[in-house]
Every structure is written in structure tokens, then in C-alpha cells.
All heavy atoms as atom14 arrays in JSON, in Angstrom:
{
  "sequence": "MSKRATTIPATLNRVAAQLIGKPKKRKVVGYSRVSTDLEGQQSSYESQMDYYSNYI",
  "atom14_mask": [
    [1, 1, 1, 1, 1, 1, 1, 1, 0, 0, 0, 0, 0, 0],
    [1, 1, 1, 1, 1, 1, 0, 0, 0, 0, 0, 0, 0, 0],
    [1, 1, 1, 1, 1, 1, 1, 1, 1, 0, 0, 0, 0, 0],
    [1, 1, 1, 1, 1, 1, 1, 1, 1, 1, 1, 0, 0, 0],
    [1, 1, 1, 1, 1, 0, 0, 0, 0, 0, 0, 0, 0, 0],
    [1, 1, 1, 1, 1, 1, 1, 0, 0, 0, 0, 0, 0, 0],
    [1, 1, 1, 1, 1, 1, 1, 0, 0, 0, 0, 0, 0, 0],
    [1, 1, 1, 1, 1, 1, 1, 1, 0, 0, 0, 0, 0, 0],
    [1, 1, 1, 1, 1, 1, 1, 0, 0, 0, 0, 0, 0, 0],
    [1, 1, 1, 1, 1, 0, 0, 0, 0, 0, 0, 0, 0, 0],
    [1, 1, 1, 1, 1, 1, 1, 0, 0, 0, 0, 0, 0, 0],
    [1, 1, 1, 1, 1, 1, 1, 1, 0, 0, 0, 0, 0, 0],
    [1, 1, 1, 1, 1, 1, 1, 1, 0, 0, 0, 0, 0, 0],
    [1, 1, 1, 1, 1, 1, 1, 1, 1, 1, 1, 0, 0, 0],
    [1, 1, 1, 1, 1, 1, 1, 0, 0, 0, 0, 0, 0, 0],
    [1, 1, 1, 1, 1, 0, 0, 0, 0, 0, 0, 0, 0, 0],
    [1, 1, 1, 1, 1, 0, 0, 0, 0, 0, 0, 0, 0, 0],
    [1, 1, 1, 1, 1, 1, 1, 1, 1, 0, 0, 0, 0, 0],
    [1, 1, 1, 1, 1, 1, 1, 1, 0, 0, 0, 0, 0, 0],
    [1, 1, 1, 1, 1, 1, 1, 1, 0, 0, 0, 0, 0, 0],
    [1, 1, 1, 1, 0, 0, 0, 0, 0, 0, 0, 0, 0, 0],
    [1, 1, 1, 1, 1, 1, 1, 1, 1, 0, 0, 0, 0, 0],
    [1, 1, 1, 1, 1, 1, 1, 0, 0, 0, 0, 0, 0, 0],
    [1, 1, 1, 1, 1, 1, 1, 1, 1, 0, 0, 0, 0, 0],
    [1, 1, 1, 1, 1, 1, 1, 1, 1, 0, 0, 0, 0, 0],
    [1, 1, 1, 1, 1, 1, 1, 1, 1, 1, 1, 0, 0, 0],
    [1, 1, 1, 1, 1, 1, 1, 1, 1, 0, 0, 0, 0, 0],
    [1, 1, 1, 1, 1, 1, 1, 0, 0, 0, 0, 0, 0, 0],
    [1, 1, 1, 1, 1, 1, 1, 0, 0, 0, 0, 0, 0, 0],
    [1, 1, 1, 1, 0, 0, 0, 0, 0, 0, 0, 0, 0, 0],
    [1, 1, 1, 1, 1, 1, 1, 1, 1, 1, 1, 1, 0, 0],
    [1, 1, 1, 1, 1, 1, 0, 0, 0, 0, 0, 0, 0, 0],
    [1, 1, 1, 1, 1, 1, 1, 1, 1, 1, 1, 0, 0, 0],
    [1, 1, 1, 1, 1, 1, 1, 0, 0, 0, 0, 0, 0, 0],
    [1, 1, 1, 1, 1, 1, 0, 0, 0, 0, 0, 0, 0, 0],
    [1, 1, 1, 1, 1, 1, 1, 0, 0, 0, 0, 0, 0, 0],
    [1, 1, 1, 1, 1, 1, 1, 1, 0, 0, 0, 0, 0, 0],
    [1, 1, 1, 1, 1, 1, 1, 1, 0, 0, 0, 0, 0, 0],
    [1, 1, 1, 1, 1, 1, 1, 1, 1, 0, 0, 0, 0, 0],
    [1, 1, 1, 1, 0, 0, 0, 0, 0, 0, 0, 0, 0, 0],
    [1, 1, 1, 1, 1, 1, 1, 1, 1, 0, 0, 0, 0, 0],
    [1, 1, 1, 1, 1, 1, 1, 1, 1, 0, 0, 0, 0, 0],
    [1, 1, 1, 1, 1, 1, 0, 0, 0, 0, 0, 0, 0, 0],
    [1, 1, 1, 1, 1, 1, 0, 0, 0, 0, 0, 0, 0, 0],
    [1, 1, 1, 1, 1, 1, 1, 1, 1, 1, 1, 1, 0, 0],
    [1, 1, 1, 1, 1, 1, 1, 1, 1, 0, 0, 0, 0, 0],
    [1, 1, 1, 1, 1, 1, 0, 0, 0, 0, 0, 0, 0, 0],
    [1, 1, 1, 1, 1, 1, 1, 1, 1, 0, 0, 0, 0, 0],
    [1, 1, 1, 1, 1, 1, 1, 1, 0, 0, 0, 0, 0, 0],
    [1, 1, 1, 1, 1, 1, 1, 1, 0, 0, 0, 0, 0, 0],
    [1, 1, 1, 1, 1, 1, 1, 1, 1, 1, 1, 1, 0, 0],
    [1, 1, 1, 1, 1, 1, 1, 1, 1, 1, 1, 1, 0, 0],
    [1, 1, 1, 1, 1, 1, 0, 0, 0, 0, 0, 0, 0, 0],
    [1, 1, 1, 1, 1, 1, 1, 1, 0, 0, 0, 0, 0, 0],
    [1, 1, 1, 1, 1, 1, 1, 1, 1, 1, 1, 1, 0, 0],
    [1, 1, 1, 1, 1, 1, 1, 1, 0, 0, 0, 0, 0, 0]
  ],
  "atom14_positions": [
    [[1.62, -45.38, -30.53], [1.94, -45.51, -29.13], [1.48, -44.24, -28.41], [1.9, -43.15, -28.73], [3.46, -45.68, -28.97], [3.86, -45.72, -27.54], [5.64, -45.65, -27.19], [6.39, -46.81, -28.24], [0.0, 0.0, 0.0], [0.0, 0.0, 0.0], [0.0, 0.0, 0.0], [0.0, 0.0, 0.0], [0.0, 0.0, 0.0], [0.0, 0.0, 0.0]],
    [[0.58, -44.35, -27.45], [0.15, -43.17, -26.7], [0.98, -43.04, -25.43], [1.37, -44.03, -24.81], [-1.33, -43.28, -26.36], [-1.54, -44.3, -25.43], [0.0, 0.0, 0.0], [0.0, 0.0, 0.0], [0.0, 0.0, 0.0], [0.0, 0.0, 0.0], [0.0, 0.0, 0.0], [0.0, 0.0, 0.0], [0.0, 0.0, 0.0], [0.0, 0.0, 0.0]],
    [[1.22, -41.8, -25.08], [2.0, -41.53, -23.87], [1.05, -41.26, -22.72], [0.0, -40.66, -22.9], [2.91, -40.34, -24.08], [3.97, -40.59, -25.13], [4.88, -39.42, -25.27], [5.93, -39.68, -26.32], [6.85, -38.57, -26.47], [0.0, 0.0, 0.0], [0.0, 0.0, 0.0], [0.0, 0.0, 0.0], [0.0, 0.0, 0.0], [0.0, 0.0, 0.0]],
    [[1.39, -41.71, -21.55], [0.57, -41.49, -20.37], [1.39, -40.72, -19.34], [2.57, -40.97, -19.15], [0.13, -42.82, -19.77], [-0.79, -43.6, -20.7], [-1.17, -44.91, -20.13], [-1.91, -44.67, -18.87], [-2.35, -45.63, -18.08], [-2.13, -46.89, -18.39], [-3.02, -45.34, -17.0], [0.0, 0.0, 0.0], [0.0, 0.0, 0.0], [0.0, 0.0, 0.0]],
    [[0.73, -39.77, -18.71], [1.39, -38.99, -17.68], [0.62, -39.17, -16.38], [-0.6, -39.18, -16.36], [1.41, -37.52, -18.06], [0.0, 0.0, 0.0], [0.0, 0.0, 0.0], [0.0, 0.0, 0.0], [0.0, 0.0, 0.0], [0.0, 0.0, 0.0], [0.0, 0.0, 0.0], [0.0, 0.0, 0.0], [0.0, 0.0, 0.0], [0.0, 0.0, 0.0]],
    [[1.34, -39.34, -15.32], [0.73, -39.47, -14.01], [1.01, -38.2, -13.22], [2.16, -37.77, -13.12], [1.32, -40.67, -13.24], [1.13, -41.84, -14.03], [0.68, -40.84, -11.89], [0.0, 0.0, 0.0], [0.0, 0.0, 0.0], [0.0, 0.0, 0.0], [0.0, 0.0, 0.0], [0.0, 0.0, 0.0], [0.0, 0.0, 0.0], [0.0, 0.0, 0.0]],
    [[-0.03, -37.59, -12.7], [0.12, -36.38, -11.9], [0.15, -36.76, -10.44], [-0.75, -37.44, -9.95], [-1.05, -35.41, -12.16], [-1.1, -35.1, -13.54], [-0.89, -34.13, -11.36], [0.0, 0.0, 0.0], [0.0, 0.0, 0.0], [0.0, 0.0, 0.0], [0.0, 0.0, 0.0], [0.0, 0.0, 0.0], [0.0, 0.0, 0.0], [0.0, 0.0, 0.0]],
    [[1.18, -36.31, -9.76], [1.31, -36.57, -8.33], [1.13, -35.24, -7.62], [1.97, -34.35, -7.74], [2.69, -37.17, -8.0], [2.9, -38.46, -8.78], [2.83, -37.4, -6.49], [4.3, -39.01, -8.7], [0.0, 0.0, 0.0], [0.0, 0.0, 0.0], [0.0, 0.0, 0.0], [0.0, 0.0, 0.0], [0.0, 0.0, 0.0], [0.0, 0.0, 0.0]],
    [[0.04, -35.06, -6.87], [-0.19, -33.77, -6.2], [0.81, -33.53, -5.08], [1.25, -34.48, -4.43], [-1.61, -33.89, -5.65], [-1.87, -35.35, -5.57], [-1.03, -36.0, -6.63], [0.0, 0.0, 0.0], [0.0, 0.0, 0.0], [0.0, 0.0, 0.0], [0.0, 0.0, 0.0], [0.0, 0.0, 0.0], [0.0, 0.0, 0.0], [0.0, 0.0, 0.0]],
    [[1.15, -32.26, -4.88], [2.08, -31.9, -3.8], [1.41, -32.13, -2.46], [0.23, -31.87, -2.28], [2.48, -30.43, -3.95], [0.0, 0.0, 0.0], [0.0, 0.0, 0.0], [0.0, 0.0, 0.0], [0.0, 0.0, 0.0], [0.0, 0.0, 0.0], [0.0, 0.0, 0.0], [0.0, 0.0, 0.0], [0.0, 0.0, 0.0], [0.0, 0.0, 0.0]],
    [[2.17, -32.63, -1.51], [1.62, -32.87, -0.18], [2.39, -32.14, 0.91], [1.89, -31.99, 2.01], [1.62, -34.37, 0.15], [2.95, -34.87, 0.02], [0.69, -35.14, -0.74], [0.0, 0.0, 0.0], [0.0, 0.0, 0.0], [0.0, 0.0, 0.0], [0.0, 0.0, 0.0], [0.0, 0.0, 0.0], [0.0, 0.0, 0.0], [0.0, 0.0, 0.0]],
    [[3.6, -31.71, 0.62], [4.4, -31.01, 1.61], [4.81, -29.64, 1.11], [5.14, -29.47, -0.06], [5.67, -31.79, 1.95], [5.5, -33.1, 2.72], [6.84, -33.75, 2.95], [4.81, -32.87, 4.04], [0.0, 0.0, 0.0], [0.0, 0.0, 0.0], [0.0, 0.0, 0.0], [0.0, 0.0, 0.0], [0.0, 0.0, 0.0], [0.0, 0.0, 0.0]],
    [[4.79, -28.68, 2.0], [5.29, -27.36, 1.7], [6.82, -27.43, 1.74], [7.39, -27.86, 2.74], [4.76, -26.39, 2.76], [5.23, -24.98, 2.56], [6.25, -24.73, 1.92], [4.47, -24.06, 3.1], [0.0, 0.0, 0.0], [0.0, 0.0, 0.0], [0.0, 0.0, 0.0], [0.0, 0.0, 0.0], [0.0, 0.0, 0.0], [0.0, 0.0, 0.0]],
    [[7.47, -27.04, 0.67], [8.94, -27.18, 0.61], [9.65, -26.32, 1.64], [10.73, -26.66, 2.09], [9.45, -26.82, -0.78], [9.05, -27.82, -1.81], [9.78, -27.62, -3.09], [9.46, -26.33, -3.7], [10.16, -25.79, -4.67], [11.21, -26.4, -5.16], [9.81, -24.64, -5.18], [0.0, 0.0, 0.0], [0.0, 0.0, 0.0], [0.0, 0.0, 0.0]],
    [[9.06, -25.2, 2.03], [9.72, -24.3, 2.98], [9.57, -24.8, 4.41], [10.53, -24.9, 5.15], [9.15, -22.87, 2.84], [9.76, -21.96, 3.88], [9.4, -22.34, 1.45], [0.0, 0.0, 0.0], [0.0, 0.0, 0.0], [0.0, 0.0, 0.0], [0.0, 0.0, 0.0], [0.0, 0.0, 0.0], [0.0, 0.0, 0.0], [0.0, 0.0, 0.0]],
    [[8.34, -25.15, 4.81], [8.09, -25.49, 6.2], [7.96, -26.99, 6.44], [7.82, -27.41, 7.57], [6.82, -24.79, 6.69], [0.0, 0.0, 0.0], [0.0, 0.0, 0.0], [0.0, 0.0, 0.0], [0.0, 0.0, 0.0], [0.0, 0.0, 0.0], [0.0, 0.0, 0.0], [0.0, 0.0, 0.0], [0.0, 0.0, 0.0], [0.0, 0.0, 0.0]],
    [[7.97, -27.79, 5.4], [7.81, -29.24, 5.49], [6.54, -29.61, 6.24], [6.52, -30.53, 7.04], [9.04, -29.89, 6.13], [0.0, 0.0, 0.0], [0.0, 0.0, 0.0], [0.0, 0.0, 0.0], [0.0, 0.0, 0.0], [0.0, 0.0, 0.0], [0.0, 0.0, 0.0], [0.0, 0.0, 0.0], [0.0, 0.0, 0.0], [0.0, 0.0, 0.0]],
    [[5.48, -28.83, 6.0], [4.18, -29.11, 6.59], [3.21, -29.48, 5.48], [3.42, -29.15, 4.32], [3.65, -27.88, 7.33], [4.5, -27.47, 8.52], [4.03, -26.16, 9.12], [3.3, -25.41, 8.5], [4.46, -25.9, 10.33], [0.0, 0.0, 0.0], [0.0, 0.0, 0.0], [0.0, 0.0, 0.0], [0.0, 0.0, 0.0], [0.0, 0.0, 0.0]],
    [[2.13, -30.12, 5.84], [1.12, -30.46, 4.85], [0.53, -29.19, 4.25], [0.33, -28.2, 4.94], [0.01, -31.3, 5.47], [0.42, -32.69, 5.94], [-0.77, -33.39, 6.59], [0.9, -33.51, 4.76], [0.0, 0.0, 0.0], [0.0, 0.0, 0.0], [0.0, 0.0, 0.0], [0.0, 0.0, 0.0], [0.0, 0.0, 0.0], [0.0, 0.0, 0.0]],
    [[0.27, -29.24, 2.95], [-0.31, -28.1, 2.26], [-1.8, -28.06, 2.54], [-2.5, -29.04, 2.35], [-0.05, -28.18, 0.75], [1.45, -28.06, 0.48], [-0.82, -27.1, 0.0], [1.83, -28.22, -0.95], [0.0, 0.0, 0.0], [0.0, 0.0, 0.0], [0.0, 0.0, 0.0], [0.0, 0.0, 0.0], [0.0, 0.0, 0.0], [0.0, 0.0, 0.0]],
    [[-2.27, -26.96, 3.02], [-3.69, -26.78, 3.3], [-4.21, -25.62, 2.49], [-3.78, -25.37, 1.36], [0.0, 0.0, 0.0], [0.0, 0.0, 0.0], [0.0, 0.0, 0.0], [0.0, 0.0, 0.0], [0.0, 0.0, 0.0], [0.0, 0.0, 0.0], [0.0, 0.0, 0.0], [0.0, 0.0, 0.0], [0.0, 0.0, 0.0], [0.0, 0.0, 0.0]],
    [[-5.1, -24.88, 3.08], [-5.64, -23.72, 2.39], [-4.57, -22.62, 2.32], [-3.67, -22.58, 3.16], [-6.9, -23.22, 3.07], [-6.68, -22.69, 4.47], [-8.0, -22.23, 5.07], [-7.74, -21.68, 6.46], [-8.92, -21.15, 7.06], [0.0, 0.0, 0.0], [0.0, 0.0, 0.0], [0.0, 0.0, 0.0], [0.0, 0.0, 0.0], [0.0, 0.0, 0.0]],
    [[-4.69, -21.72, 1.32], [-3.71, -20.63, 1.21], [-3.68, -19.78, 2.48], [-4.7, -19.56, 3.12], [-4.22, -19.82, 0.03], [-5.05, -20.76, -0.76], [-5.65, -21.7, 0.24], [0.0, 0.0, 0.0], [0.0, 0.0, 0.0], [0.0, 0.0, 0.0], [0.0, 0.0, 0.0], [0.0, 0.0, 0.0], [0.0, 0.0, 0.0], [0.0, 0.0, 0.0]],
    [[-2.5, -19.32, 2.83], [-2.29, -18.58, 4.06], [-2.04, -17.11, 3.72], [-1.31, -16.8, 2.78], [-1.07, -19.17, 4.75], [-0.71, -18.6, 6.06], [0.47, -19.42, 6.61], [1.18, -18.7, 7.7], [2.34, -19.45, 8.16], [0.0, 0.0, 0.0], [0.0, 0.0, 0.0], [0.0, 0.0, 0.0], [0.0, 0.0, 0.0], [0.0, 0.0, 0.0]],
    [[-2.65, -16.2, 4.47], [-2.41, -14.77, 4.25], [-0.99, -14.46, 4.7], [-0.5, -14.98, 5.7], [-3.39, -13.92, 5.04], [-4.77, -13.9, 4.46], [-5.63, -12.89, 5.19], [-6.99, -12.82, 4.55], [-7.82, -11.79, 5.19], [0.0, 0.0, 0.0], [0.0, 0.0, 0.0], [0.0, 0.0, 0.0], [0.0, 0.0, 0.0], [0.0, 0.0, 0.0]],
    [[-0.34, -13.59, 3.95], [1.03, -13.21, 4.27], [1.16, -11.7, 4.24], [0.43, -11.02, 3.54], [2.0, -13.82, 3.27], [1.97, -15.33, 3.28], [2.82, -15.88, 2.16], [2.63, -17.29, 2.05], [3.49, -18.19, 2.46], [4.61, -17.82, 3.0], [3.24, -19.47, 2.33], [0.0, 0.0, 0.0], [0.0, 0.0, 0.0], [0.0, 0.0, 0.0]],
    [[2.1, -11.19, 4.96], [2.4, -9.76, 4.92], [3.46, -9.55, 3.85], [4.47, -10.24, 3.81], [2.92, -9.28, 6.27], [1.88, -9.36, 7.36], [2.43, -8.87, 8.67], [1.38, -8.99, 9.75], [1.86, -8.48, 11.03], [0.0, 0.0, 0.0], [0.0, 0.0, 0.0], [0.0, 0.0, 0.0], [0.0, 0.0, 0.0], [0.0, 0.0, 0.0]],
    [[3.2, -8.6, 2.96], [4.14, -8.32, 1.87], [4.38, -6.82, 1.76], [3.61, -6.02, 2.28], [3.63, -8.86, 0.52], [3.5, -10.37, 0.55], [2.31, -8.23, 0.16], [0.0, 0.0, 0.0], [0.0, 0.0, 0.0], [0.0, 0.0, 0.0], [0.0, 0.0, 0.0], [0.0, 0.0, 0.0], [0.0, 0.0, 0.0], [0.0, 0.0, 0.0]],
    [[5.44, -6.47, 1.07], [5.79, -5.07, 0.84], [6.19, -4.9, -0.61], [6.91, -5.73, -1.16], [6.98, -4.65, 1.75], [7.45, -3.26, 1.42], [6.61, -4.78, 3.2], [0.0, 0.0, 0.0], [0.0, 0.0, 0.0], [0.0, 0.0, 0.0], [0.0, 0.0, 0.0], [0.0, 0.0, 0.0], [0.0, 0.0, 0.0], [0.0, 0.0, 0.0]],
    [[5.72, -3.84, -1.23], [6.17, -3.48, -2.58], [7.18, -2.35, -2.45], [7.04, -1.46, -1.61], [0.0, 0.0, 0.0], [0.0, 0.0, 0.0], [0.0, 0.0, 0.0], [0.0, 0.0, 0.0], [0.0, 0.0, 0.0], [0.0, 0.0, 0.0], [0.0, 0.0, 0.0], [0.0, 0.0, 0.0], [0.0, 0.0, 0.0], [0.0, 0.0, 0.0]],
    [[8.21, -2.36, -3.26], [9.26, -1.35, -3.18], [9.3, -0.59, -4.49], [9.47, -1.18, -5.56], [10.61, -2.01, -2.92], [11.78, -1.06, -2.93], [12.01, -0.21, -1.86], [12.64, -1.0, -4.01], [13.08, 0.66, -1.86], [13.72, -0.13, -4.03], [13.93, 0.7, -2.95], [14.98, 1.57, -2.96], [0.0, 0.0, 0.0], [0.0, 0.0, 0.0]],
    [[9.1, 0.72, -4.44], [9.16, 1.59, -5.62], [10.15, 2.7, -5.37], [10.29, 3.17, -4.24], [7.79, 2.2, -5.91], [6.84, 1.22, -6.15], [0.0, 0.0, 0.0], [0.0, 0.0, 0.0], [0.0, 0.0, 0.0], [0.0, 0.0, 0.0], [0.0, 0.0, 0.0], [0.0, 0.0, 0.0], [0.0, 0.0, 0.0], [0.0, 0.0, 0.0]],
    [[10.83, 3.14, -6.42], [11.76, 4.25, -6.25], [11.97, 4.97, -7.57], [11.74, 4.41, -8.64], [13.1, 3.77, -5.7], [13.91, 2.94, -6.67], [15.26, 2.53, -6.1], [16.18, 3.61, -5.91], [16.98, 4.09, -6.86], [16.98, 3.58, -8.06], [17.81, 5.07, -6.59], [0.0, 0.0, 0.0], [0.0, 0.0, 0.0], [0.0, 0.0, 0.0]],
    [[12.39, 6.2, -7.49], [12.81, 6.99, -8.65], [14.17, 7.59, -8.33], [14.53, 7.78, -7.17], [11.79, 8.11, -8.99], [10.49, 7.51, -9.47], [11.55, 9.01, -7.82], [0.0, 0.0, 0.0], [0.0, 0.0, 0.0], [0.0, 0.0, 0.0], [0.0, 0.0, 0.0], [0.0, 0.0, 0.0], [0.0, 0.0, 0.0], [0.0, 0.0, 0.0]],
    [[14.93, 7.88, -9.36], [16.29, 8.36, -9.12], [16.43, 9.88, -9.24], [17.42, 10.43, -8.8], [17.26, 7.67, -10.07], [16.86, 7.89, -11.41], [0.0, 0.0, 0.0], [0.0, 0.0, 0.0], [0.0, 0.0, 0.0], [0.0, 0.0, 0.0], [0.0, 0.0, 0.0], [0.0, 0.0, 0.0], [0.0, 0.0, 0.0], [0.0, 0.0, 0.0]],
    [[15.44, 10.55, -9.85], [15.52, 12.01, -9.99], [14.14, 12.61, -9.75], [13.15, 11.91, -9.63], [16.0, 12.42, -11.39], [15.02, 11.99, -12.35], [17.34, 11.81, -11.73], [0.0, 0.0, 0.0], [0.0, 0.0, 0.0], [0.0, 0.0, 0.0], [0.0, 0.0, 0.0], [0.0, 0.0, 0.0], [0.0, 0.0, 0.0], [0.0, 0.0, 0.0]],
    [[14.1, 13.95, -9.73], [12.83, 14.67, -9.57], [12.21, 15.05, -10.91], [11.29, 15.86, -10.95], [13.03, 15.93, -8.73], [13.3, 15.62, -7.27], [12.84, 14.55, -6.82], [13.97, 16.43, -6.6], [0.0, 0.0, 0.0], [0.0, 0.0, 0.0], [0.0, 0.0, 0.0], [0.0, 0.0, 0.0], [0.0, 0.0, 0.0], [0.0, 0.0, 0.0]],
    [[12.69, 14.51, -12.0], [12.16, 14.86, -13.32], [10.71, 14.39, -13.46], [10.28, 13.43, -12.83], [13.01, 14.22, -14.42], [14.48, 14.68, -14.48], [15.24, 13.89, -15.53], [14.54, 16.17, -14.77], [0.0, 0.0, 0.0], [0.0, 0.0, 0.0], [0.0, 0.0, 0.0], [0.0, 0.0, 0.0], [0.0, 0.0, 0.0], [0.0, 0.0, 0.0]],
    [[9.96, 15.1, -14.31], [8.54, 14.79, -14.53], [8.33, 13.34, -14.97], [7.43, 12.66, -14.49], [7.99, 15.74, -15.61], [6.52, 15.55, -15.91], [5.63, 16.1, -14.81], [6.07, 17.01, -14.09], [4.5, 15.61, -14.69], [0.0, 0.0, 0.0], [0.0, 0.0, 0.0], [0.0, 0.0, 0.0], [0.0, 0.0, 0.0], [0.0, 0.0, 0.0]],
    [[9.18, 12.83, -15.85], [9.05, 11.45, -16.33], [9.22, 10.43, -15.23], [8.6, 9.38, -15.23], [0.0, 0.0, 0.0], [0.0, 0.0, 0.0], [0.0, 0.0, 0.0], [0.0, 0.0, 0.0], [0.0, 0.0, 0.0], [0.0, 0.0, 0.0], [0.0, 0.0, 0.0], [0.0, 0.0, 0.0], [0.0, 0.0, 0.0], [0.0, 0.0, 0.0]],
    [[10.04, 10.76, -14.27], [10.27, 9.85, -13.15], [9.06, 9.79, -12.22], [8.78, 8.76, -11.63], [11.51, 10.28, -12.35], [12.8, 10.11, -13.09], [13.17, 8.64, -13.26], [13.1, 7.88, -12.32], [13.53, 8.26, -14.46], [0.0, 0.0, 0.0], [0.0, 0.0, 0.0], [0.0, 0.0, 0.0], [0.0, 0.0, 0.0], [0.0, 0.0, 0.0]],
    [[8.33, 10.91, -12.09], [7.13, 10.92, -11.25], [6.07, 9.97, -11.78], [5.43, 9.25, -11.03], [6.58, 12.34, -11.12], [7.47, 13.27, -10.33], [7.7, 12.79, -8.9], [6.79, 12.27, -8.27], [8.9, 12.95, -8.4], [0.0, 0.0, 0.0], [0.0, 0.0, 0.0], [0.0, 0.0, 0.0], [0.0, 0.0, 0.0], [0.0, 0.0, 0.0]],
    [[5.89, 9.95, -13.1], [4.9, 9.02, -13.66], [5.4, 7.58, -13.53], [4.6, 6.66, -13.39], [4.61, 9.36, -15.13], [5.76, 9.2, -15.92], [0.0, 0.0, 0.0], [0.0, 0.0, 0.0], [0.0, 0.0, 0.0], [0.0, 0.0, 0.0], [0.0, 0.0, 0.0], [0.0, 0.0, 0.0], [0.0, 0.0, 0.0], [0.0, 0.0, 0.0]],
    [[6.7, 7.38, -13.54], [7.27, 6.05, -13.34], [6.94, 5.56, -11.93], [6.57, 4.4, -11.74], [8.78, 6.08, -13.54], [9.36, 4.86, -13.17], [0.0, 0.0, 0.0], [0.0, 0.0, 0.0], [0.0, 0.0, 0.0], [0.0, 0.0, 0.0], [0.0, 0.0, 0.0], [0.0, 0.0, 0.0], [0.0, 0.0, 0.0], [0.0, 0.0, 0.0]],
    [[7.07, 6.44, -10.95], [6.77, 6.08, -9.57], [5.3, 5.69, -9.44], [4.97, 4.68, -8.83], [7.1, 7.23, -8.64], [6.7, 6.99, -7.2], [7.44, 6.15, -6.4], [5.55, 7.58, -6.68], [7.08, 5.9, -5.09], [5.17, 7.34, -5.37], [5.94, 6.5, -4.59], [5.55, 6.26, -3.3], [0.0, 0.0, 0.0], [0.0, 0.0, 0.0]],
    [[4.42, 6.48, -10.03], [2.98, 6.19, -9.96], [2.67, 4.87, -10.65], [1.86, 4.08, -10.15], [2.18, 7.32, -10.6], [2.25, 8.61, -9.8], [1.69, 9.8, -10.54], [1.19, 9.63, -11.68], [1.76, 10.91, -9.99], [0.0, 0.0, 0.0], [0.0, 0.0, 0.0], [0.0, 0.0, 0.0], [0.0, 0.0, 0.0], [0.0, 0.0, 0.0]],
    [[3.33, 4.6, -11.76], [3.13, 3.33, -12.46], [3.58, 2.15, -11.61], [2.9, 1.12, -11.56], [3.9, 3.32, -13.78], [3.42, 4.31, -14.65], [0.0, 0.0, 0.0], [0.0, 0.0, 0.0], [0.0, 0.0, 0.0], [0.0, 0.0, 0.0], [0.0, 0.0, 0.0], [0.0, 0.0, 0.0], [0.0, 0.0, 0.0], [0.0, 0.0, 0.0]],
    [[4.7, 2.3, -10.95], [5.19, 1.23, -10.08], [4.23, 0.97, -8.93], [3.93, -0.18, -8.6], [6.57, 1.6, -9.52], [7.67, 1.63, -10.55], [8.96, 2.13, -9.95], [9.44, 1.58, -8.96], [9.53, 3.17, -10.53], [0.0, 0.0, 0.0], [0.0, 0.0, 0.0], [0.0, 0.0, 0.0], [0.0, 0.0, 0.0], [0.0, 0.0, 0.0]],
    [[3.74, 2.04, -8.32], [2.8, 1.9, -7.2], [1.5, 1.24, -7.66], [0.97, 0.38, -6.97], [2.52, 3.27, -6.57], [3.71, 3.86, -5.84], [4.29, 2.83, -4.48], [2.89, 2.93, -3.38], [0.0, 0.0, 0.0], [0.0, 0.0, 0.0], [0.0, 0.0, 0.0], [0.0, 0.0, 0.0], [0.0, 0.0, 0.0], [0.0, 0.0, 0.0]],
    [[0.98, 1.63, -8.82], [-0.22, 1.01, -9.36], [0.0, -0.48, -9.6], [-0.85, -1.3, -9.27], [-0.67, 1.68, -10.66], [-1.28, 3.05, -10.43], [-1.71, 3.33, -9.3], [-1.34, 3.83, -11.4], [0.0, 0.0, 0.0], [0.0, 0.0, 0.0], [0.0, 0.0, 0.0], [0.0, 0.0, 0.0], [0.0, 0.0, 0.0], [0.0, 0.0, 0.0]],
    [[1.15, -0.82, -10.19], [1.45, -2.21, -10.48], [1.45, -3.06, -9.21], [0.78, -4.08, -9.12], [2.8, -2.34, -11.19], [3.24, -3.78, -11.34], [2.71, -4.56, -12.34], [4.13, -4.35, -10.45], [3.08, -5.9, -12.48], [4.52, -5.66, -10.57], [3.99, -6.44, -11.59], [4.35, -7.75, -11.7], [0.0, 0.0, 0.0], [0.0, 0.0, 0.0]],
    [[2.19, -2.61, -8.19], [2.3, -3.4, -6.96], [0.98, -3.43, -6.19], [0.63, -4.45, -5.59], [3.43, -2.89, -6.07], [4.78, -3.29, -6.6], [5.7, -2.34, -7.02], [5.13, -4.63, -6.71], [6.93, -2.73, -7.53], [6.36, -5.02, -7.2], [7.26, -4.07, -7.61], [8.46, -4.43, -8.11], [0.0, 0.0, 0.0], [0.0, 0.0, 0.0]],
    [[0.24, -2.33, -6.2], [-1.06, -2.31, -5.52], [-2.01, -3.33, -6.13], [-2.71, -4.06, -5.43], [-1.68, -0.92, -5.59], [-0.9, 0.0, -4.88], [0.0, 0.0, 0.0], [0.0, 0.0, 0.0], [0.0, 0.0, 0.0], [0.0, 0.0, 0.0], [0.0, 0.0, 0.0], [0.0, 0.0, 0.0], [0.0, 0.0, 0.0], [0.0, 0.0, 0.0]],
    [[-2.03, -3.41, -7.45], [-2.9, -4.38, -8.13], [-2.38, -5.8, -7.98], [-3.17, -6.73, -7.82], [-3.04, -4.04, -9.62], [-3.82, -2.77, -9.84], [-4.75, -2.47, -9.09], [-3.45, -2.03, -10.86], [0.0, 0.0, 0.0], [0.0, 0.0, 0.0], [0.0, 0.0, 0.0], [0.0, 0.0, 0.0], [0.0, 0.0, 0.0], [0.0, 0.0, 0.0]],
    [[-1.07, -5.98, -8.02], [-0.49, -7.32, -7.93], [-0.7, -7.92, -6.54], [-1.06, -9.07, -6.4], [1.0, -7.25, -8.25], [1.68, -8.6, -8.26], [1.49, -9.47, -9.33], [2.49, -9.0, -7.21], [2.1, -10.7, -9.36], [3.1, -10.23, -7.22], [2.91, -11.08, -8.3], [3.51, -12.32, -8.31], [0.0, 0.0, 0.0], [0.0, 0.0, 0.0]],
    [[-0.48, -7.11, -5.53], [-0.61, -7.58, -4.15], [-2.06, -7.73, -3.8], [-2.51, -8.65, -3.22], [0.1, -6.65, -3.18], [1.6, -6.67, -3.43], [-0.18, -7.02, -1.73], [2.39, -5.61, -2.71], [0.0, 0.0, 0.0], [0.0, 0.0, 0.0], [0.0, 0.0, 0.0], [0.0, 0.0, 0.0], [0.0, 0.0, 0.0], [0.0, 0.0, 0.0]]
  ]
}
């Protein structure tokens, strides 16, 4: 017995209830922080900034 799956493409944006079209540019913000001035924390901050810069 073979199983069949039917794919139903999305047609409405769940947030705005509008038809889905091309991707829309959005404004985003990355948040990074450290809790102390220790040397290890400084590299943590730089790592966080690199991560969000590349992700965004």
C-alpha cells in the first residue's frame, strides 16, 4: 500500500490575512549584551555582534 500526500500551498499571511506575494523587507534589530568588563565577555560581545550581523 503506497501512501500519498497532497501539498496545499499557503495563500494567506497568518498575521495580516493578506495574500502571500514576494518577500517583504523588514526593519530588524539585534540585541547583544555583556554583564561585566572582563576580557572573556568582550569576545562574547563581538561573537554576538558577528552572529546577528551575518544572520540579519
